[in-house]
Residue, then its C-alpha position, 0 to 999 in steps of 0.5 A: m896094112k896096104i903094102l902087106l895086102f898088096r904083097r900077099l896078093t902078089q905072092i898068092s897070085i904068082l902061085a895061082l898063075f903057076i897052078l893054073s898054067n901047070h894043071y889047067g892048060f893056061k900059058f901064063l906062067s908054066g914051070d916053077l920059080s926055078a925055071s919057067l915059061l912066060f906066056g909059053k914063049f919066054q924062058l925065065a930061070d932062077p939066076f942062083a940055081l943057074l949059077q950053081l949049075f954052071l959051077a957044077g959043069a952043066t951045059l946051059s942053053l943061051s935061052v936059059i942064060l938070058g932068062a936068068v940074066c933078065i931075072a937078075l936085072f929085074y931084081a937088081i932094079l927092084p927094092p932089095r930082096a923083093f923076091c924074099s918078101w913079094v914072091c917066095p912062098v916060104n915067107l908066108f909061113t915064116d911070117i905065120a911063125a913070127r906071129l905065133r912066136a910073139k903070141f906064145g912068148f918065145k920072142d926073146s928066148p932063142i934056143l940057137k944064136i947065130s949071126r945073120k952073116t951065116r947066110y953069106y957063109f952058106l951062100a959061099l959054101t953052096l957055090i964052092f961045093s957045087a963046083f967041087l961035087s959037080l952038083p947044084v948043092f942048094e938047088s938039090i936040097s932047097f927048102v924053098g924049092v920043096v915049098q914052092r914046087g909042093i904048092i905049085f904041083l900040089d904035093s902033100f909032102v910039102i906040109a911036112t916041110i912047112f911044119v918044120i920051117i914053122v917049128f924052127d922059127i917058133f922054137v929055135l930062132e926067130r926069123g931063123v930060116c929067112g934071116h939067118i940061114c937061107p943062101l938065096g936071100a943072101f944072093y938076092s941081097l948081093v944082086s940088089k946091092f945097087s938097087p935104086l929103090r929103097v925105104s928112106h927115113n926122114v928124121s924130121n918127121c920121126t917121133k922115135c915111137i920105134k913101131c917100125l923096129r918092132v915089126c921089121p924082120e931085119a931090124q938092123v937095116l933101120d939103124m938110122i931111125g930117130k938119128r938121121d936121114g938115110f936109106v936102108s941097106s940091101e939086107c932089107v927085104s922091102c916088105g913095107r911093114c915099117i911103112d905100114v906102121c909108121e904114122d908119122n910119114a917118116l918112112k917111104f919107098s924112094i929113089i936113091n942117089l947111087k952115091e948114097l948107097k951103103 
């Protein structure tokens, strides 16, 4: 549970810094996850939002572009999709939904069945329509944006969005929002395609208890369990659940040789 606790502390701390900076005059991290100022000086920006704005024909300042590049490089070196599990507040509520879904017996009865690749189609469509409509499409309707801004700026409307997300993941499709739909998750999977830090598997230590597969939100990335040594793909959300439950020391975060990347 150590990684889970550290992950939750990271998510909550980031939101707390935004709230303190936006409402109480601190200058740690003002703005929101789409665009912010670090210590009141350094401009940071969501690279996916900036890409949509660029395709929509918006004029972008050099400081915003550099801020987006810095964020992209930051997540490119971190374990895959670290934003999804360690920063994005939507993850807090999809995890709650997953627990409730399992508790009430909905785990094996999805109403909707769609491929995990659907999020990549949504990513492509987002970029195409951003250029075609001259509008940052996902940024304009993003549930991630609604949730993070609602929490940061204390907007009660966010409760309705959170409710819809939880209901969808419980009754419609397990891990549907993050695992099948979200184009932002697909974007960060591509950004971290060559990330040097990955969860690794040591087959000689593995007892095939499959506890890791039961808790993994992207179980397809653990296809090597009990079969071979290996590293997860960039579709992993690097949540560390598999490491937390593994009692055999078969899974851990490791530095990968670039030749071994999938």
